DRENFILO-300833 format. One line per 2 residues: for each residue x, y, z of C-alpha. Coordinates in steps of 0.05 Angstrom, whole numbers, plus 32768, in hexadecimal, padded with zeros to 4 digits. Example, Ala and Ser with C-alpha at 12.3 -4.5 7.8 and 13.67 -1.06 7.14 Angstrom:
BEGIN
80F6 7FA6 809C ~ 8111 7FEB 808F;
END
This chain:
BEGIN
830C 80D0 79A2 ~ 8306 80C3 79EC;
8338 80E3 7A1A ~ 8362 80B5 7A45;
834D 80B3 7A8E ~ 8379 80AA 7ACA;
8379 8064 7AE8 ~ 834B 805C 7B24;
8370 8059 7B66 ~ 8358 803C 7BA6;
834F 806D 7BDF ~ 838A 806E 7C0E;
8381 8048 7C50 ~ 83A3 8065 7C8D;
83C0 803A 7CC5 ~ 83A1 8069 7CF8;
8359 8055 7D07 ~ 833E 809B 7D12;
8365 80C5 7CE1 ~ 833C 80F2 7CB4;
8333 80DF 7C6C ~ 835E 8108 7C3C;
833B 8143 7C1D ~ 832D 813E 7BD3;
8356 816A 7BA6 ~ 8332 81AA 7B95;
831B 81AE 7B4E ~ 831E 81EB 7B24;
82D3 81F1 7B1C ~ 82C2 81E6 7B66;
82BB 8220 7B96 ~ 82E9 8220 7BD2;
82C6 8205 7C10 ~ 82D3 8216 7C59;
82DE 81D4 7C7C ~ 82E7 81F2 7CC1;
82B2 81DB 7CF4 ~ 827C 820D 7D02;
8275 8223 7D4B ~ 8234 8213 7D6F;
8201 824B 7D72 ~ 820A 827A 7DAD;
81D7 8273 7DE5 ~ 81A4 82AA 7DEC;
81B8 82B7 7E34 ~ 81F0 82A0 7E60;
81E1 825F 7E86 ~ 81D4 8268 7ED0;
81DD 8233 7F06 ~ 8196 8242 7F1D;
8174 823D 7ED9 ~ 8171 81F1 7ED8;
812F 81EE 7EFF ~ 80F3 8216 7EEA;
80B7 8222 7F15 ~ 8089 8221 7ED8;
80A4 81DE 7EBF ~ 8077 81A2 7EC6;
8094 816A 7EF2 ~ 80B6 8132 7ECD;
809B 80FE 7EFD ~ 8053 80F7 7F10;
8043 80F9 7F5A ~ 8041 80B6 7F7E;
7FFB 809B 7F86 ~ 7FF1 8073 7FC4;
7FCF 8032 7FB4 ~ 7FA8 8018 7FEF;
7FB1 7FCE 7FFA ~ 7F81 7FAE 802A;
7FA4 7F7F 8059 ~ 7F79 7F44 806C;
7F7A 7F2D 80B4 ~ 7F9B 7EEA 80AE;
7F7A 7EB1 80D2 ~ 7F7D 7E66 80C9;
7F3B 7E67 80A3 ~ 7F51 7E9E 8074;
7F95 7E7D 8069 ~ 7F74 7E3A 8058;
7F43 7E5D 8029 ~ 7F7C 7E81 8003;
7FA5 7E40 8004 ~ 7F6D 7E1B 7FE1;
7F64 7E54 7FAF ~ 7FAF 7E52 7FA0;
7FAD 7E07 7F95 ~ 7F75 7E0E 7F62;
7F91 7E4B 7F3E ~ 7FD8 7E2F 7F39;
7FC1 7DE9 7F29 ~ 7FE1 7DC9 7F67;
7FA3 7DAA 7F86 ~ 7FC2 7D65 7F8E;
8002 7D7F 7FAE ~ 7FE4 7DB5 7FDA;
7FAD 7D88 7FF4 ~ 7FE2 7D5F 8018;
7FF0 7D96 804A ~ 7FC6 7DC6 8073;
7FE5 7E09 8085 ~ 7FDD 7E2A 80C9;
7FF4 7E6C 80E7 ~ 803B 7E6D 8101;
805A 7E89 8140 ~ 806E 7ECB 8121;
803C 7EFC 8104 ~ 8039 7EF9 80B9;
8051 7EB1 80B4 ~ 8030 7E6E 80AC;
8048 7E27 80AF ~ 8039 7DEA 8085;
803E 7DA6 80A6 ~ 8058 7D77 8071;
803F 7D31 807A ~ 8071 7D13 804A;
80B9 7D20 8037 ~ 80A6 7D27 7FEE;
8076 7D61 7FFD ~ 80AF 7D8F 8012;
80D7 7D7D 7FD4 ~ 809B 7D84 7FA5;
8082 7DC5 7FC4 ~ 80C6 7DE9 7FC1;
80C3 7DFC 7F76 ~ 807C 7E16 7F7E;
8086 7E3C 7FBF ~ 8095 7E80 7F9D;
8055 7E7E 7F73 ~ 802B 7E69 7FAF;
8049 7E9F 7FDB ~ 803D 7ED5 7FA6;
7FF4 7EBF 7FA1 ~ 7FEA 7EBF 7FEC;
800D 7F03 7FF5 ~ 7FE1 7F22 7FBF;
7FA1 7F06 7FDF ~ 7FB3 7F19 8027;
7FD5 7F5B 8017 ~ 800E 7F46 8045;
804E 7F52 801E ~ 807A 7F31 8054;
8051 7EF1 805A ~ 8081 7EB7 8066;
8079 7E6B 8064 ~ 809E 7E33 8087;
8097 7DEA 8075 ~ 809C 7DBC 80B1;
80AB 7D73 80A1 ~ 807D 7D4C 80CF;
8088 7D04 80C3 ~ 808C 7CCB 80F4;
80D1 7CB6 8105 ~ 80DA 7C6C 810E;
8110 7C59 813E ~ 812A 7C13 8143;
8139 7BFA 8188 ~ 815C 7BB9 8198;
8136 7B94 81CE ~ 8151 7B60 81FD;
8124 7B23 8207 ~ 8109 7B3E 8249;
80FB 7B83 8229 ~ 80D8 7B61 81EF;
80AC 7B38 821E ~ 809B 7B77 8246;
8087 7B9D 8206 ~ 805D 7B62 81EE;
803D 7B5C 8233 ~ 802A 7BA7 8231;
8006 7B9B 81EE ~ 7FE5 7B5A 8204;
7FDC 7B4C 824E ~ 7FC0 7B06 823E;
8007 7AF1 822D ~ 8018 7AE7 8277;
7FDF 7AB5 827D ~ 7FFA 7A8E 8240;
8040 7A8D 825D ~ 8026 7A6C 829B;
7FFF 7A39 8273 ~ 803A 7A28 8246;
807A 7A30 826F ~ 80A9 7A0E 823E;
809F 7A42 8207 ~ 80D2 7A7A 8207;
80AF 7ABC 81FE;
END
């Protein structure tokens, strides 16, 4: 006949989040265990404030290697050559052919004369890529670019009849002869 067993009970849950779990009741057949934490092993020698750096130790960081970068003397011809290379490599031939760069007033800078308003707007998202390309080709890490809008401003001027006749006479001097031939026509 089977012996009756005790009903299974759920482990107790403590309200404290970091409380240790209750130790199981020692059984008669189990050997008593020492549950005290074991201390860390003692160091071989006492630590010294000067023992953190060893002369024999290999350095953790490799020495800095100086990479020579050749800086190209920037001229209008070199700038135009690199500009055309950038347009081909970045796939911006149509956009970049609209403007021709030239050296600026300051050293390490160049200017682009934009012929249309749309060039400045269309070039703006690609400027970073173009500048990275040109800086890598020239070796000038501080190369800067300025886009100058160069479009013709049309001004409207209101002319009086005498001013209008004077402007027309400047364009066509034969108009005075026609006025004398036909005096009744108001010019």
